[in-house]
C-alpha positions in Angstrom: -46.3 81.9 -122.9 -46.1 85.1 -120.9 -46.3 85.1 -117.1 -47.2 87.9 -114.7 -44.3 87.2 -112.3 -44.3 87.0 -108.6 -45.9 89.7 -106.5 -45.6 90.3 -102.7 -49.1 89.0 -101.9 -48.0 85.6 -103.3 -45.1 85.5 -100.9 -46.5 87.2 -97.8 -50.3 86.9 -97.5 -52.2 90.0 -96.5 -53.9 89.4 -93.1 -57.7 89.8 -93.0 -57.5 92.3 -90.1 -55.2 95.3 -90.7 -56.3 97.2 -87.6 -52.7 97.0 -86.2 -51.6 99.2 -89.0 -54.5 101.6 -89.0 -54.8 101.8 -85.2 -51.3 101.3 -83.6 -52.4 102.5 -80.2 -55.0 99.7 -79.8 -54.1 97.3 -77.0 -55.2 93.6 -77.1 -55.4 91.4 -74.1 -54.9 87.7 -74.2 -56.8 85.5 -71.8 -56.4 81.8 -70.8 -59.1 79.3 -71.8 -60.4 79.2 -68.2 -60.3 83.0 -67.7 -58.7 82.4 -64.3 -55.4 83.8 -63.1 -52.5 81.4 -62.5 -51.6 80.5 -58.9 -48.6 82.9 -59.0 -50.7 85.8 -60.4 -53.5 85.2 -57.9 -50.9 85.1 -55.1 -49.3 88.3 -56.3 -52.6 90.3 -56.3 -54.4 88.7 -53.4 -54.9 90.5 -50.1 -54.5 88.0 -47.4 -55.1 88.4 -43.7 -52.0 86.3 -42.9 -48.8 88.0 -44.0 -45.6 86.1 -44.5 -42.0 87.3 -43.9 -41.6 88.3 -47.5 -44.8 90.4 -47.4 -44.0 92.5 -44.3 -42.6 95.9 -45.1 -39.1 96.7 -44.1 -37.9 100.1 -43.1 -34.5 99.8 -44.9 -36.1 98.5 -48.2 -34.2 95.3 -48.3 -34.8 92.3 -46.1 -32.6 89.2 -45.9 -35.1 86.3 -46.0 -32.4 83.7 -45.7 -32.6 82.1 -49.1 -29.2 80.5 -48.6 -30.0 79.2 -45.1 -31.1 75.7 -44.2 -34.9 75.2 -44.1 -35.0 75.3 -40.3 -33.6 78.9 -40.2 -36.0 80.3 -42.9 -39.2 82.0 -41.6 -42.2 79.9 -42.4 -44.3 81.0 -44.1 -42.4 83.5 -46.4 -45.8 84.2 -48.1 -49.0 84.2 -46.1 -51.3 81.2 -46.6 -48.7 79.2 -48.4 -46.2 76.7 -47.1 -42.6 77.4 -48.1 -42.4 74.1 -50.0 -45.3 75.3 -52.3 -43.4 78.5 -52.9 -40.3 76.5 -53.8 -42.3 74.5 -56.4 -43.6 77.8 -58.0 -40.0 79.2 -58.1 -38.6 76.0 -59.6 -41.3 75.9 -62.3 -40.7 79.6 -63.1 -36.9 79.0 -63.3 -37.4 75.9 -65.5 -39.6 77.8 -68.0 -37.2 80.8 -68.1 -34.2 78.6 -68.7 -35.6 77.3 -71.9 
């Protein structure tokens, strides 16, 4: 009984779409199921009338927003249209995801 042996296509299946190999410059974009930006992305790109302390331009390039200060001493809001507590929730979620 003679066998043909194992070939690569048995070990690694060939994908149906090989455009990545034939067209390496093609860029693909992934969208969420709802096609809506997340709250943090919407916040980053939104132009708001109200500007928070973090959104105001500084002449020297770096502004101390008081991250290590008690809540009473931190400018409210840091981001226009959002309470600082909402901002802390977004930061905690981001840090939690990044720590995994």
